[in-house]
C-alpha positions in Angstrom: 14.1 32.4 -62.9 15.2 28.9 -63.5 12.8 26.0 -62.9 14.9 24.5 -60.1 15.1 27.9 -58.2 11.4 28.4 -58.6 10.6 24.9 -57.1 13.0 25.5 -54.3 11.4 28.9 -53.5 7.9 27.5 -53.5 9.0 24.5 -51.4 10.6 26.8 -48.8 7.4 28.9 -48.7 5.3 25.9 -48.0 7.5 24.7 -45.2 7.5 28.1 -43.7 3.7 28.3 -43.9 3.4 24.8 -42.3 5.7 25.8 -39.4 3.7 29.0 -38.9 0.4 27.2 -38.9 1.8 24.7 -36.3 3.1 27.5 -34.1 -0.4 29.1 -34.2 -2.1 26.0 -33.1 -3.0 26.3 -29.4 -1.3 23.8 -27.0 -3.4 21.2 -25.4 -4.7 22.2 -21.9 -2.7 20.7 -19.0 -4.2 18.9 -16.0 -1.7 18.4 -13.2 -2.5 15.4 -11.0 -0.9 15.4 -7.6 -0.9 12.3 -5.3 1.1 11.4 -2.3 1.7 7.8 -3.3 3.9 6.0 -5.8 3.2 5.7 -9.5 3.6 1.9 -9.6 1.0 1.4 -6.9 -1.6 3.6 -8.6 -2.2 2.0 -12.0 -5.9 1.3 -11.2 -6.5 4.7 -9.8 -4.9 6.4 -12.9 -7.1 4.3 -15.2 -10.2 5.4 -13.2 -9.1 9.1 -13.5 -8.7 8.7 -17.3 -12.1 7.0 -17.5 -13.6 10.1 -15.8 -11.9 12.4 -18.3 -13.3 10.2 -21.1 -16.8 10.7 -19.9 -16.4 14.4 -20.6 -15.0 13.8 -24.1 -11.3 14.3 -23.2 -8.6 11.8 -24.1 -5.1 12.1 -22.8 -2.7 12.9 -25.5 -5.4 13.7 -28.0 -7.1 16.8 -26.6 -5.7 17.2 -23.1 -2.3 16.6 -21.5 -2.1 15.1 -18.0 1.0 15.6 -15.9 1.3 13.0 -13.1 3.2 14.1 -10.0 3.6 11.2 -7.5 5.1 12.4 -4.3 6.0 8.9 -3.0 5.7 10.3 0.6 7.8 13.3 0.0 5.2 15.8 1.1 7.7 18.5 1.7 8.1 18.9 -2.1 4.5 19.9 -2.6 4.8 23.7 -2.1 7.6 24.1 -4.7 5.7 21.9 -7.1 2.5 23.9 -6.7 4.4 27.1 -7.2 5.8 25.8 -10.5 2.3 24.6 -11.7 0.9 28.1 -11.0 3.8 29.8 -12.7 3.1 27.7 -15.8 -0.7 28.4 -15.6 -1.9 24.8 -15.9 -5.6 24.4 -16.7 -6.5 22.4 -13.6 -4.8 21.1 -10.5 -6.3 17.7 -9.5 -5.5 16.3 -6.1 -7.4 13.0 -5.6 -6.9 11.4 -2.3 -4.2 14.0 -1.4 -5.5 16.8 0.9 -1.9 18.1 1.3 -1.8 18.9 -2.4 -5.3 20.5 -2.5 -4.5 22.7 0.6 -1.2 23.8 -0.8 -2.8 24.7 -4.1 -5.7 26.6 -2.4 -3.2 28.6 -0.3 -1.2 29.5 -3.4 -3.9 30.5 -6.0 -7.4 31.9 -6.1 -7.7 31.6 -9.9 -6.4 28.2 -11.2 -9.2 25.6 -10.7 -8.6 22.9 -8.1 -10.4 19.5 -8.0 -9.8 17.6 -4.8 -10.7 14.3 -3.3 -10.4 14.5 0.5 -11.4 12.2 3.3 -12.4 15.0 5.7 -15.0 17.8 5.5 -13.8 20.2 2.8 -15.6 23.1 4.5 -13.7 22.5 7.8 -10.5 22.2 5.8 -11.1 25.6 4.2 -11.2 24.4 0.7 -14.8 25.5 0.0 -17.3 27.8 1.7 -20.2 25.3 1.2 -20.9 21.9 -0.3 -23.8 22.9 -2.6 -22.2 26.2 -3.5 -18.4 25.8 -3.1 -17.5 29.3 -4.3 -14.0 30.2 -5.3 -11.8 28.1 -7.4 -12.1 24.6 -5.8 -14.5 21.8 -5.8 -14.3 18.0 -5.7 -15.5 15.0 -3.6 -15.5 14.1 0.1 -15.0 10.3 0.5 -15.4 10.3 4.3 -12.1 8.5 5.0 -11.8 9.8 8.6 -15.4 10.3 9.5 -15.9 6.5 9.3 -13.0 5.6 11.6 -15.6 4.6 14.1 -17.1 2.1 11.7 -13.7 0.5 11.2 -13.2 0.2 14.9 -16.6 -1.3 15.3 -15.8 -4.0 12.6 -12.5 -4.7 14.3 -14.3 -5.2 17.6 -16.7 -7.7 16.0 -13.9 -9.8 14.5 -11.4 -9.4 17.3 -13.6 -8.8 20.4 -10.6 -9.2 22.8 -8.6 -6.5 21.1 -8.3 -4.0 24.0 -5.2 -2.1 23.0 -5.5 -0.8 19.4 -2.6 0.9 17.6 -3.6 3.7 15.3 -0.9 4.6 12.7 -1.0 7.9 10.8 1.2 9.9 8.5 2.2 13.2 10.3 2.9 14.7 6.9 -0.8 14.5 6.2 -1.6 16.6 9.2 -5.3 17.2 8.7 -6.0 13.5 8.1 -3.8 12.5 11.1 -5.6 14.8 13.5 -9.1 13.8 12.3 -8.3 10.0 12.6 -6.9 10.3 16.1 -9.8 12.5 17.2 -12.5 10.1 16.0 -10.6 7.0 17.3 -10.3 8.5 20.7 -13.9 9.5 20.8 -15.2 6.1 19.9 -12.7 3.8 21.6 -14.1 4.0 25.2 -17.6 2.8 24.0 -15.9 -0.3 22.6 -13.7 -1.0 25.6 -10.6 0.0 23.6 -7.5 1.9 24.4 -5.9 3.8 21.5 -2.1 3.8 21.1 -0.9 6.5 18.8 1.9 5.9 16.3 3.4 8.0 13.4 5.3 7.2 10.2 6.1 9.2 7.0 8.8 7.1 5.3 9.4 3.4 4.5 11.9 3.2 7.4 9.6 4.8 9.8 6.8 2.3 8.9 9.2 -0.5 9.8 10.1 1.3 13.1 6.5 1.9 13.9 5.7 -1.8 13.7 8.6 -2.6 16.0 7.2 -0.1 18.5 3.6 -1.4 18.1 4.9 -4.9 18.9 6.8 -3.6 21.9 3.7 -2.0 23.2 1.8 -5.3 22.8 -1.0 -3.9 20.7 -3.8 -6.3 20.0 -4.7 -4.9 16.6 -3.9 -2.1 14.2 -6.0 0.6 12.4 -4.1 2.2 9.5 -5.1 5.9 8.9 -6.1 7.0 5.5 -3.1 8.3 3.5 -2.0 8.1 -0.1 1.6 7.2 0.7 0.3 4.5 3.1 -1.9 3.1 0.4 1.0 2.8 -2.0 3.0 0.9 0.8 0.1 -1.6 1.3 2.3 -4.6 0.6 4.8 -3.5 3.2 2.0 -3.1 5.8 0.6 -6.5 5.0 4.0 -8.2 5.3 4.8 -6.6 8.6 1.3 -7.3 10.0 1.6 -11.0 9.0 5.1 -11.2 10.6 3.8 -9.8 13.8 0.5 -11.7 13.7 -1.3 -8.4 14.0 -5.0 -8.0 12.9 -5.0 -4.9 10.7 -7.9 -2.9 9.2 -7.4 -0.3 6.6 -9.6 2.1 4.5 -9.2 0.7 1.0 -10.0 -2.5 -0.8 -6.4 -2.6 -2.1 -5.0 -2.9 1.4 -7.0 -6.1 2.0 -6.2 -7.5 -1.4 -2.5 -7.0 -0.5 -3.0 -9.2 2.6 -4.5 -7.0 5.3 -7.3 -8.6 7.5 -10.1 -6.3 6.3 -11.0 -2.8 5.2 -13.9 -0.5 5.0 -14.1 2.7 3.1 -15.2 4.5 0.0 -14.2 3.2 -3.4 -10.8 4.7 -4.4 -11.4 4.0 -8.1 -14.8 5.8 -7.9 -13.2 8.8 -6.2 -10.5 9.1 -8.9 -13.1 8.8 -11.6 -15.2 11.5 -10.1 -12.2 13.8 -9.9 -11.5 13.0 -13.5 -15.1 14.0 -14.5 -14.9 17.3 -12.7 -11.4 18.1 -14.1 -12.7 17.4 -17.6 -15.8 19.5 -17.1 -13.7 22.4 -16.0 -11.3 22.1 -18.9 -14.4 22.3 -21.2 -15.6 25.5 -19.6 -17.5 24.8 -16.4 -16.6 26.9 -13.4 -15.6 25.2 -10.2 -18.0 27.3 -8.2 -20.8 25.8 -10.3 -19.9 22.2 -9.4 -21.3 21.1 -6.0 -19.0 19.1 -3.8 -19.8 15.4 -4.2 -20.1 13.0 -1.3 -19.2 9.3 -1.7 -22.0 6.9 -1.7 -20.1 3.7 -2.7 -18.4 2.0 0.2 -16.7 -1.3 0.3 -16.3 -3.8 3.1 -13.6 -6.4 2.3 -12.5 -9.4 4.4 -9.4 -11.5 3.7 -10.2 -15.1 4.9 -6.7 -16.3 4.2 -5.4 -13.7 6.6 -8.0 -14.5 9.2 -7.1 -18.2 9.0 -3.4 -17.4 9.4 -4.3 -15.3 12.5 -6.5 -18.1 13.9 -9.6 -16.0 13.7 -13.1 -17.3 13.0 -15.1 -14.8 11.0 -18.7 -14.7 12.2 -21.2 -15.6 9.4 -23.0 -12.3 10.1 -19.9 -10.4 9.3 -19.2 -12.4 6.1 -22.8 -11.8 4.9 -22.2 -8.0 5.1 -18.9 -8.1 3.2 -18.9 -6.7 -0.4 -15.9 -8.9 -1.2 -14.4 -12.0 0.6 -10.9 -13.0 -0.4 -10.5 -16.8 0.1 
């Protein structure tokens, strides 16, 4: 055999061995993250999720793959997406702040782990059988988005005591959240001398139309129901509320930073981080049934003084003293 033929033969064998070795290397586990909002509005939340993964030793692109699925309000796409994720046998389905995604996944699989972040009682939703012992394939965090609607109405009453007709706007595509928000608002409103006016929106155009209807009904203030799509449209909400001179309270710090009057709720960043920690723990071998459902303990009360001034509202010093952040 000639020297050139020998070298060629050896070189080919080495390349074939390398390709074979690469083919035998296991692919990185895939975490599918589902959220109802838009990607461009979730940069901070995404960073918090990655931080949580990092606390378990996972780094995106190095030893785990994260697929981001932002619904941008198109909740009707969720069942088909979940079916595809199950077909591909992803390692974990994470659904922070998006109960629609968690419920669709729970209905479709009893084996692939699910990590949720929901604002309502996960036992009542049917995601787990108990908080301390969730059982099954799902666990996560309850951040009390809807249980504290009464707290928001109370804060609204303190700052705008003459607000008798309060509009409550929810996303009907997020059915569980919408029902819980209305139920709590209607329960508490009479004790504060308020009348609740119900409005729905699930698209950008419907949000615009809802504000027109709210103005037509002469609402004195607005409470925005918790929803991932709504949170991603926070700039639109703030712009419309300013146009209509409508005092607005939301559930996230981001909504007030965008120009809303005030907000009260659990830290969105902390919730995404906790979901990241649990997703990472499951990838590394922990069973969802062994991870108790967490409950948020970090809540944020934020007031936008610029917005209050534009609305002609004087914020009581007692309210300012209780705020975690005051935007001046």
